[in-house]
C-alpha positions as semicolon CSV with decimal commas, in nm:
position;residue;x (nm);y (nm);z (nm)
1;M;-3,003;-8,089;1,377
2;K;-3,090;-7,735;1,483
3;K;-2,739;-7,711;1,609
4;A;-2,562;-7,852;1,235
5;V;-2,777;-7,595;1,126
6;L;-2,743;-7,269;1,342
7;A;-2,415;-7,323;1,289
8;A;-2,457;-7,307;0,876
9;L;-2,702;-6,980;0,945
10;L;-2,410;-6,855;1,158
11;A;-2,165;-6,953;0,953
12;V;-2,335;-6,765;0,630
13;A;-2,399;-6,440;0,840
14;F;-2,074;-6,390;0,950
15;G;-1,946;-6,556;0,585
16;A;-2,130;-6,253;0,372
17;I;-1,978;-5,942;0,621
18;G;-1,666;-6,075;0,546
19;I;-1,731;-5,961;0,172
20;R;-1,892;-5,683;0,287
21;A;-1,594;-5,550;0,406
22;Q;-1,368;-5,637;0,215
23;D;-1,547;-5,493;-0,120
24;K;-1,552;-5,148;0,062
25;T;-1,164;-5,182;0,107
26;K;-1,185;-5,205;-0,218
27;S;-1,372;-4,987;-0,369
28;E;-1,212;-4,662;-0,114
29;G;-0,864;-4,751;-0,355
30;P;-0,545;-4,650;-0,209
31;A;-0,468;-4,327;-0,055
32;P;-0,434;-4,008;-0,316
33;Q;-0,049;-3,940;-0,337
34;V;0,043;-3,559;-0,167
35;T;0,150;-3,360;-0,458
36;P;0,360;-3,055;-0,389
37;L;0,212;-2,736;-0,506
38;R;0,324;-2,349;-0,510
39;I;0,087;-2,133;-0,473
40;Q;0,104;-1,702;-0,551
41;V;-0,109;-1,488;-0,458
42;V;-0,116;-1,127;-0,643
43;F;-0,291;-0,824;-0,460
44;A;-0,279;-0,620;-0,762
45;E;-0,381;-0,217;-0,646
46;Y;-0,586;-0,030;-1,000
47;D;-0,639;0,344;-0,944
48;G;-0,865;0,340;-1,283
49;E;-0,685;0,169;-1,536
50;K;-0,341;0,256;-1,352
51;K;-0,174;-0,022;-1,139
52;I;-0,005;0,199;-0,878
53;S;0,048;-0,131;-0,629
54;S;0,107;-0,559;-0,710
55;L;0,205;-0,702;-0,374
56;P;0,261;-1,099;-0,443
57;Y;0,281;-1,412;-0,189
58;T;0,398;-1,762;-0,244
59;V;0,292;-2,034;-0,032
60;L;0,343;-2,427;-0,055
61;V;0,075;-2,650;-0,051
62;N;0,117;-3,020;-0,036
63;A;-0,245;-3,210;-0,226
64;N;-0,419;-3,424;-0,041
65;D;-0,197;-3,330;0,235
66;K;-0,436;-3,460;0,547
67;G;-0,199;-3,267;0,831
68;P;-0,184;-2,888;0,897
69;Q;-0,267;-2,635;0,656
70;A;0,007;-2,418;0,496
71;A;0,044;-2,046;0,575
72;V;0,181;-1,770;0,559
73;R;0,208;-1,484;0,844
74;M;0,318;-1,121;0,733
75;G;0,281;-0,832;0,898
76;L;0,406;-0,474;1,145
77;R;0,251;-0,367;1,478
78;V;0,213;0,002;1,391
79;P;0,120;0,233;1,701
80;V;-0,193;0,437;1,694
81;E;-0,251;0,703;1,898
82;T;-0,569;0,665;2,093
83;G;-0,598;0,984;2,320
84;V;-0,440;1,212;2,605
85;S;-0,328;1,120;2,925
86;T;-0,542;1,274;3,183
87;E;-0,243;1,542;3,293
88;G;-0,233;1,626;2,943
89;T;0,150;1,565;2,966
90;S;0,139;1,197;2,732
91;K;0,052;1,073;2,464
92;Q;-0,154;0,649;2,433
93;Y;-0,086;0,467;2,219
94;Q;-0,337;0,095;2,099
95;Y;-0,068;-0,140;1,796
96;Q;-0,276;-0,215;1,547
97;D;-0,192;-0,555;1,429
98;I;-0,143;-0,464;0,967
99;G;0,014;-0,680;0,711
100;T;-0,117;-1,024;0,524
101;N;-0,255;-1,383;0,651
102;L;-0,284;-1,670;0,412
103;D;-0,374;-2,032;0,466
104;G;-0,472;-2,257;0,232
105;R;-0,576;-2,708;0,196
106;A;-0,543;-2,850;-0,161
107;D;-0,703;-3,144;-0,329
108;S;-0,641;-3,357;-0,640
109;T;-0,966;-3,423;-0,889
110;E;-0,921;-3,688;-1,085
111;D;-0,951;-3,511;-1,394
112;G;-0,578;-3,393;-1,297
113;R;-0,697;-3,028;-1,149
114;F;-0,671;-2,938;-0,796
115;N;-0,939;-2,826;-0,565
116;L;-0,721;-2,493;-0,396
117;R;-0,894;-2,387;-0,090
118;L;-0,786;-2,030;0,005
119;N;-0,806;-1,770;0,286
120;V;-0,690;-1,468;0,237
121;E;-0,673;-1,115;0,464
122;K;-0,490;-0,831;0,421
123;S;-0,512;-0,476;0,585
124;S;-0,312;-0,214;0,582
125;L;-0,332;0,166;0,624
126;Y;-0,263;0,546;0,479
127;T;-0,327;0,877;0,636
128;P;-0,539;1,109;0,475
129;A;-0,347;1,397;0,285
130;A;-0,510;1,775;0,385
131;T;-0,662;1,859;0,107
132;D;-0,850;1,519;0,071
133;K;-1,168;1,564;0,120
134;P;-1,358;1,432;0,401
135;G;-1,635;1,285;0,381
136;T;-1,906;1,060;0,600
137;I;-2,152;0,806;0,670
138;A;-2,441;0,852;0,859
139;G;-2,298;1,206;0,942
140;N;-1,997;1,045;1,148
141;P;-1,684;1,159;0,992
142;M;-1,508;0,887;0,791
143;I;-1,164;1,079;0,663
144;I;-1,042;1,295;0,924
145;P;-0,704;1,446;0,787
146;G;-0,404;1,366;0,915
147;H;-0,572;1,045;1,085
148;F;-0,446;0,686;1,028
149;I;-0,735;0,489;0,761
150;F;-0,716;0,121;0,827
151;Q;-0,831;-0,120;0,543
152;T;-0,932;-0,485;0,545
153;F;-1,004;-0,693;0,273
154;R;-1,101;-1,080;0,336
155;S;-1,157;-1,359;0,102
156;Q;-1,231;-1,682;0,110
157;V;-1,193;-1,844;-0,192
158;N;-1,221;-2,258;-0,393
159;L;-1,083;-2,280;-0,722
160;L;-1,043;-2,549;-0,941
161;L;-0,667;-2,553;-1,129
162;R;-0,464;-2,728;-1,318
163;D;-0,083;-2,699;-1,369
164;G;0,020;-2,373;-1,405
165;Q;-0,333;-2,193;-1,507
166;T;-0,380;-1,809;-1,329
167;M;-0,781;-1,675;-1,260
168;Q;-0,853;-1,358;-1,143
169;A;-1,039;-1,534;-0,759
170;T;-1,190;-1,153;-0,610
171;V;-1,179;-0,802;-0,754
172;A;-1,258;-0,535;-0,455
173;S;-1,333;-0,170;-0,436
174;D;-1,190;0,068;-0,182
175;P;-1,491;0,247;-0,040
176;V;-1,304;0,556;0,021
177;T;-1,078;0,581;-0,280
178;G;-1,247;0,408;-0,507
179;H;-0,906;0,234;-0,538
180;V;-1,002;-0,138;-0,722
181;L;-0,791;-0,388;-0,569
182;K;-0,789;-0,814;-0,799
183;L;-0,612;-1,118;-0,628
184;E;-0,455;-1,326;-0,865
185;V;-0,403;-1,666;-0,821
186;T;-0,106;-1,879;-0,963
187;L;-0,067;-2,346;-0,890
188;N;0,230;-2,493;-0,977
189;V;0,344;-2,877;-0,983
190;I;0,662;-2,843;-0,780
191;K;0,829;-3,180;-0,973
């Protein structure tokens, strides 16, 4: 009799565990469908109200894809003079990377939009003209005519976008020139 009761209790316990496991599987539902997206990122630079440059980049991102994130790398290695040899006969150089890096991942939401996580980095350089006024930060020269100035812009954005939507994601000002850099992102579902 004790064995029968024990067997009945074990059967009920294991049956309940099996029911819970089945219920959990039902509530999770099927995995979201992978959806190909075209993401256009535009870096637009303004001097006051005047647009002085526009650099577009496109990256393809598969929403709901659990594989590696989408990435674009575009750039140059630029030689920068770092000094003169001890004999004074030759110049020494170091190479500096400049360009644009984009990394993105997206997931669909229940209302048909996409949660886009985008990391952007843009670096550039310019040489101030001899007529540019030297500036200082804490008494140290910031602009030295004839020497390269490196500008770096980094932004990590999380955007909720629908198909065909464009959003101004970031606005930043260059502390030296006062130019304004605007980052615009457009999402399109590839059909």
